[in-house]
N, C-alpha and C positions, 0 to 999 in steps of 0.2 A: 785499848784499842789505838792503833796508830790511825792518825787522820791526816787526810790530804788537804792540808790547810795552806799550801803555798801557791795555789792557782791565782792568777791575776785575769786570766781569760775565760775563765769558767765559775760560776756559782751557782750552789744548790740554794735558790731563793727561798722554797718553802717545800715541805711534804706534807701531804694531807690527803686523806679518803682515797688511797690507792694510786696516787698520782705525785710526780715530782714536777716542779716549777723550776726550770733552769735556764742560766744565761750561758750561751755559747758564743763568747766574742760580743758581738753588737745584736744578737738575735735571741729570742726568748722562747723556749719550747715547753710544751706539757706532754709528759710521757707516763705511761703506766707503770708502776712498781708494785708487785704483790706484796713485797715486805710491809708496805705501808698501811697498816690495817687499824690506824686510828683516825678520828675526825675531829677537827677543831671546831670551836664554837663559830667562828667568823673567818672566811678567807679575806686576806688583804687584797688592796686595790689592784695590786700587780698581776693577779690571776685573770684580770680582764684586758691586759695590755700584751698578750701573747701573740707572736707571730705564727705560730703553728700549733695544733694539738693533735696527738696521736688518738684516734677513736678506735677502740676494739670492736670487732664485729662478734654478734652472737654466734655466728657459725664457725668462729675462729679466725686467726689473723686479725687485720685491721688495716687502716689507711690514714694517711695524714690530712688533716683539714686545714688548709692556709688561710689565715687571716689577714695577711700582708704580703706583699711581692718579696719573696725569698729568692736568692740566688741559688743555682742548682747544688753550689758547693761554695765553703768559704773556709778559712784557716784561723786557727787559734795556736797560741805558743805556750811553752812552759819551759822555763829556764834555758831559753835557747833552742829548744826543740820545736818545730812547727809541723802541725797535723792538718790534714784536710778534713773537714767535717762535712757530712752529707746525710740528710734524713733518708733512711732506707725502709722497704717495706716491713721490717720486722722489728720497728720501732727504734732500733739502734742508730747511732750517728758516726760510727766508725772508731769510738774511742771511749774506753771506761775510766773516767777521770780519777777515780779512787786509787787505780793502780799507780799513780804518781809517786805514792810513798814505796811502792816495791821497786820502781825504777831508780828512785834516791838511793835505796839501799843496795840495790845491785851495783850501781854505779861507785858508791863508796866502797864496798868490797873489792870490785876489779881494780879501783885506782889505788887502793891501799895494799894490794898484793904484792906490789914490788918486783913484778914479773910479767911476762907476756901471757894472756888468758885467752884460751879458745873455749867458746860458749856456744851451746847448741839450745835453740829456742824452738821448743815444739808447741803445735797449735798456736802459732805466733800471731795470728789475726793481722792487723793493719801495723804492727811493727812498734809499739810503743816501747816495750822492753828491749827490743833489738836496736833502736835508736840511741837509748840511754846508755846501752853497754857499749856500743861504738863509739860514742862520745867519750866514754870513760877509759877507751883504749883497748877493748877486747876485739878479737877477731869473732864472727858470729856466723852460724849456719842456722838460717831462718826457714822453718818447715811450717806449711800449712797445706791442708788439702784442698782448699778452694783458691782456684787461679785468680779470680778477682782480687781476692783480699791480699794475695801476694804482690799483685800489681798495685794496690792501693798502699802497700807498705813501702814499695819502691818509690811512690810518689813523694810519701812522707820523707823518705831518705833525701831526696833530691830538694825539697823544700826546706831541709833542715841543714843543706850544705854537707850531707853525710855520704854522697854517692860514690866518692873515691876511697871510702873507708873498706876495709877488707871484710866483705860480706858475700855469702852465697845466698841466693834467693831460690828456693826449691819448693814446688808443688808436689806433695807427696803424702801419702798416708803415713802416720807417724810409726806405726809398728813395723810397716814393710820397711821403712827408712832405718830404723834401729837394728832390725834383723840384718840388713845389708852391712851397715856400719860395723857390726860385730864381727860379721865375716871378713870384713875388709881389714879389721884391726885400727880403726879409726878411733881416735880417743879424745875427750873434751875435759876440760879443767872445771867447767860449770855447767850446768842444765836448769834451764827455766821451763815450766809446763803449765799450762792452763786448759786441762781438759775438759771438754764437754760432758754434760750428763748422757745425751744421746748424740750419735752423729754417724756419719757414712765417709769412708775413705774415696781416695780418687778412683778406685775400681768398685764402688759400692759397698765396701766391706762395712758390716755394722759395727758400731761401738757403744757399748753400754757400761758406764762407769763402774757400777759395782761388780760386773763380771771381768772387768779388763784392768783396772787401775793397779792391782797388785803385780800382776805380770809385766804390765808397762813400767813400773817403777824398778823392778828388778832387772829389766832390760836396760834402764837407764844406769844401773849399778855397772852394768858389763861395759859400757863405753865411757865411764869415767877414767881419766888419766891416772898415773900412779900417785900424783900429787894434787888431788882435787881441791878445789876452793869451796864450792857450795852447790846446792841443788835447791831450787825454789819452787813450790807447787802452789796454785791458786785452787781453792775449793769452793768457790761461789756457785758454779754451775751445778754441782751435784748437792749443795745444800749441806756439805760436810761440816761438822763441828772442828773446831780448833784441835781438841783432844784426840779426836779419831785421825786428824791430818798428821799431827805429831806422831802418833803410834805407828801409821803406815810409814812414814820416813825412816822412823828407827828400826822397823821391821826390815825395811828395804836394805838400809845402808849400815845399820848398826854391827851387823856379824863380820862385815869385810872391812870396814874403816872404824876408826875412833872419831865420834862425831858428836855435835852438841846441836840438839833439835830445839827451836822454839817456834811456836804457833800463836798466832792472835788474830782478833778480829782487824779488819780495816774498814775505814769509813768516811764519809764526807760530811763537812761542817753544814748545818743547816741555818741560813742567815736570819730567819725569822724568829726562831725558837732558841737560838744559841746551842742546841742539842747537836748530836751527832746521829747520822742516819747510818746504821751498820751496812756492809757491802760484802759480807761474806768473810772468809778466813784466808790466810796464808800461812804455809809452814815451811821453815827455811832449815836445812841441814848444813851447819858449817864444820868442815873437816879440819880436825886438829893435828 
């Protein structure tokens, strides 16, 4: 398992009874996490010192219960990148801190390529991977179907001093965009994608992971350049195993390219126990 252990502004303080106790900069939050199926014998005192708790509703969804005066948003940093954090109505904060290990891997691959790299980031959310790849020297096409998320990513780029880097910010359905790029003949040296289990595109198009992912990966193969560098896919949202993710990438790219595919879990260190909380899998196809 690869662990995101290099954070200074984020800590997973504890994981217990279906909840995370997290420090985001100067503020501490409690959020639900369905993977935390264990219960400790006694919670530490830190659990009573939180600034906000996300309370799930029995009818679905939930809301934040504030225990101190929080700003509407605040910033955290990771290795020179700065991100706006804002508790949302869907329990999220605008950042998945475990993805820092993937940001580092992408940055290393790009900076070590010895050439200009054009990268396509699909389902790009608030731009963590986009920022890391821009800083490493890539030009990036950032795609997300939710306009406010694209705007949030732009804010993060500005906070990180990366607004002047070569990036296209596009609000679009991933499949529609890929189809247009295939027709246009536009090609990319690297692709990152973090597809949801379910979702809707800009025109209300239904996305279901199991029904759509194989076709999507094959479209990604069609937009690769003659000398591609890598394709990275995160499988957390769909609950995909590392083995299944590796097989998927080999099936999509192995017939047309010579590839080495690796897949493993990523996770976050838990301060209270010294253990690691698994946070899904990532598969990477490196082109040889």
